Each structure stands twice: as structure tokens, then as C-alpha cells.
C-alpha positions in Angstrom: 73.1 -25.4 -15.4 71.3 -28.7 -15.7 72.9 -31.6 -14.1 72.1 -35.5 -14.5 69.7 -36.8 -11.6 67.7 -39.6 -13.1 67.0 -41.5 -16.2 64.3 -44.2 -16.9 64.3 -47.1 -19.4 61.0 -48.8 -20.7 60.2 -52.2 -22.3 56.8 -52.5 -23.7 54.8 -55.5 -24.9 53.2 -56.0 -28.3 50.3 -53.8 -27.4 52.6 -50.9 -26.3 51.9 -51.2 -22.7 55.1 -50.9 -20.5 56.0 -54.1 -19.0 59.3 -53.0 -17.3 60.5 -49.6 -16.2 64.3 -49.3 -14.7 65.2 -46.1 -12.9 68.9 -45.3 -12.5 70.3 -42.3 -10.4 73.3 -40.2 -11.1 75.6 -40.4 -8.2 79.3 -39.7 -7.9 79.7 -39.3 -11.6 78.1 -42.6 -12.5 74.7 -43.9 -13.3 73.5 -46.3 -10.7 70.7 -48.7 -10.7 67.9 -47.6 -8.1 64.4 -49.1 -8.7 62.6 -51.3 -11.1 59.0 -51.7 -11.9 57.3 -54.8 -13.4 53.9 -54.4 -14.8 51.3 -57.1 -15.5 47.9 -56.6 -17.4 44.7 -58.4 -17.7 43.0 -59.3 -20.9 41.3 -55.8 -21.2 44.9 -54.3 -21.2 44.2 -53.0 -17.8 47.1 -52.9 -15.1 46.6 -55.9 -12.9 50.0 -56.0 -10.7 52.9 -53.6 -10.3 55.9 -55.1 -8.6 58.6 -52.5 -7.3 62.2 -53.6 -6.7 65.0 -51.9 -5.0 68.6 -52.4 -6.1 70.7 -54.1 -3.5 74.2 -52.9 -4.0 75.7 -55.3 -1.7 74.1 -58.3 -3.3 74.2 -56.8 -6.8 70.4 -57.9 -7.5 66.9 -56.5 -7.4 65.2 -56.8 -4.1 61.3 -57.0 -4.0 60.0 -54.1 -2.1 56.5 -53.4 -2.8 53.4 -54.9 -4.7 50.2 -53.3 -6.0 47.3 -55.5 -7.1 44.5 -53.8 -9.0 41.0 -55.3 -9.4 38.3 -54.1 -11.6 34.3 -54.4 -11.8 32.3 -55.6 -14.7 32.5 -51.9 -16.2 36.3 -52.2 -16.3 36.5 -49.4 -13.6 39.0 -49.7 -10.8 37.3 -51.7 -7.8 40.2 -51.9 -5.4 44.0 -51.3 -5.1 45.8 -53.4 -2.6 49.4 -52.6 -1.7 51.6 -55.1 0.0 55.3 -54.8 1.2 57.9 -57.6 1.0 59.2 -58.9 4.1 62.7 -60.5 3.7 62.5 -62.3 7.0 59.6 -64.3 6.1 60.0 -64.3 2.3 56.4 -63.0 1.8 54.2 -60.3 0.7 52.3 -58.5 3.7 49.3 -56.2 3.5 49.9 -52.7 4.0 46.9 -50.7 2.5 43.8 -51.1 0.5 41.6 -48.6 -1.3 38.1 -49.6 -2.3 36.2 -47.7 -5.1 32.5 -47.4 -5.5 30.7 -45.8 -8.5 27.2 -44.5 -9.3 25.0 -45.6 -12.1 26.9 -43.1 -14.5 30.1 -44.8 -13.6 31.4 -41.8 -11.6 33.3 -42.4 -8.4 31.2 -41.6 -5.4 33.1 -43.2 -2.5 36.7 -44.1 -1.8 37.6 -45.9 1.3 41.1 -46.2 2.3 42.3 -48.9 5.1 45.4 -49.9 6.7 46.2 -53.6 7.7 46.4 -54.3 11.2 48.7 -57.2 11.7 48.1 -57.6 15.3 44.3 -57.8 14.7 44.6 -59.6 11.4 42.1 -57.1 9.9 41.7 -53.9 7.9 41.0 -50.6 9.8 39.3 -47.9 7.9 41.8 -44.8 7.6 39.6 -42.3 5.7 36.6 -42.2 3.4 36.2 -39.8 0.5 32.7 -38.8 -0.9 32.0 -37.2 -4.2 28.9 -35.6 -5.6 28.2 -34.5 -9.1 26.3 -31.9 -11.2 23.7 -33.0 -13.8 26.4 -32.4 -16.3 28.8 -34.7 -14.5 31.0 -32.3 -13.1 32.4 -32.7 -9.4 30.3 -30.5 -7.2 31.6 -31.4 -3.9 34.4 -33.7 -2.6 34.8 -34.4 1.1 37.4 -36.5 2.9 36.4 -38.0 6.2 38.8 -39.5 8.8 38.0 -42.9 10.3 36.2 -42.5 13.5 39.2 -44.0 15.2 41.5 -41.2 13.9 39.4 -37.9 14.3 36.0 -36.4 14.6 34.7 -36.3 11.2 35.6 -34.7 7.9 38.9 -32.9 7.7 38.7 -31.1 4.4 36.3 -30.4 1.9 36.2 -28.9 -1.8 32.8 -27.4 -3.2 32.7 -26.2 -6.8 30.2 -24.3 -8.7 29.6 -23.6 -12.3 27.8 -21.4 -14.7 25.0 -22.3 -17.0 27.4 -23.4 -19.7 29.1 -25.8 -17.3 32.2 -23.6 -16.8 33.9 -23.5 -13.3 33.1 -20.4 -11.5 34.0 -21.0 -8.0 35.9 -23.3 -5.7 35.8 -23.2 -1.9 38.2 -25.3 0.1 37.3 -25.9 3.7 39.0 -27.6 6.6 37.7 -29.0 9.8 37.8 -26.7 12.7 38.1 -29.2 15.7 37.3 -26.6 18.3 34.0 -25.8 16.9 33.3 -29.2 15.2 32.5 -27.9 11.9 34.0 -27.2 8.4 35.2 -23.6 8.0 36.6 -21.8 4.8 40.3 -22.3 4.4 42.6 -19.5 4.0 
């Protein structure tokens, strides 16, 4: 037996891009407002800003919760993703995380750096770094995630892929970081 749990309403602009998304949840036999997203786009129709609101039952209005700001490079690929949270006490957006994307000459993602905002120090602290390599056919050959030196000893997981002469995926090997031996080992 299926029961109601969630429904979403969308409003789109003249380009067919969703500008507003409202999420309702089914609770106590009624649909109730839960979350709302507002999306803004740049002149290339890429998402530039995502505002998330939560329904405040007591005040009967939408309260800001989170904002994500996207920037793009000259090739229109994602350059950074900045996440901020709303602080009601100061009525302001406060940095939370940032992801920086770096590409090779073929416009393939090669590095992703994720950082957390340290409000005490007033600066970004790197949390993780992801590195990707590709085959001559452009398929991901290796993806490795490294923790920040402040968090762990080094890489904590890696995925390697191999392909046949036609470019078909043959094998993937998942590896995890073995802290005791300080090396990547095959995951079970």
C-alpha cells in the first residue's frame, strides 16, 4: 500500500528553467509546507544561485536557511560552489563550505578541492581534495580522494578503472586507506 509522503510544485521561466520549487510533506492527514527553493540563472542559463527556505509554522512564513552560489569559467564549466547558511540573529548569510573545480585542456574535471569556513580564523580550511585522471578516450581512469593534512594521513579512498581496446569498462578496483600500514589497500 502506497501512502502520501511528499509532493513538489514547480514554476518555470520562459526558457523552461525551474525558478521556484515548493516541497510539501504529508503529515497528520494533511499536506504541509516544508521547503522552498528559488533558483536564479545567468545569461547562459546556468544556475547561479539557489536559495533554500524552510517553512516556519509558528510565523506562517518561509525562513531563509541556505544559499548556494555557483560561478563558472570561460568555458561555462562550474568553477566554484559556495554554500552559506542563514543566521537569524545577525540577519546575514555566513560562509559554510566552498568547492573549487579545476579542469584540464579537454575540459575534464581533474581536481576538486572542498573547504570549510573557519569563522574563528576568518579563513577557508581545506577539508578534502579529489584528483581524477583519464584514459586517451576520456574515460575516468583513477579517482582518488585525499583528506586535508589537518584531518588524516593522506588518501582515504580510491577507485581505479580499466577498459578494453573498444573503451568498454572491464574492471573497477575500490581501495581504502589503511592507517596502520599507511597505504591504499583493496576494499572488500
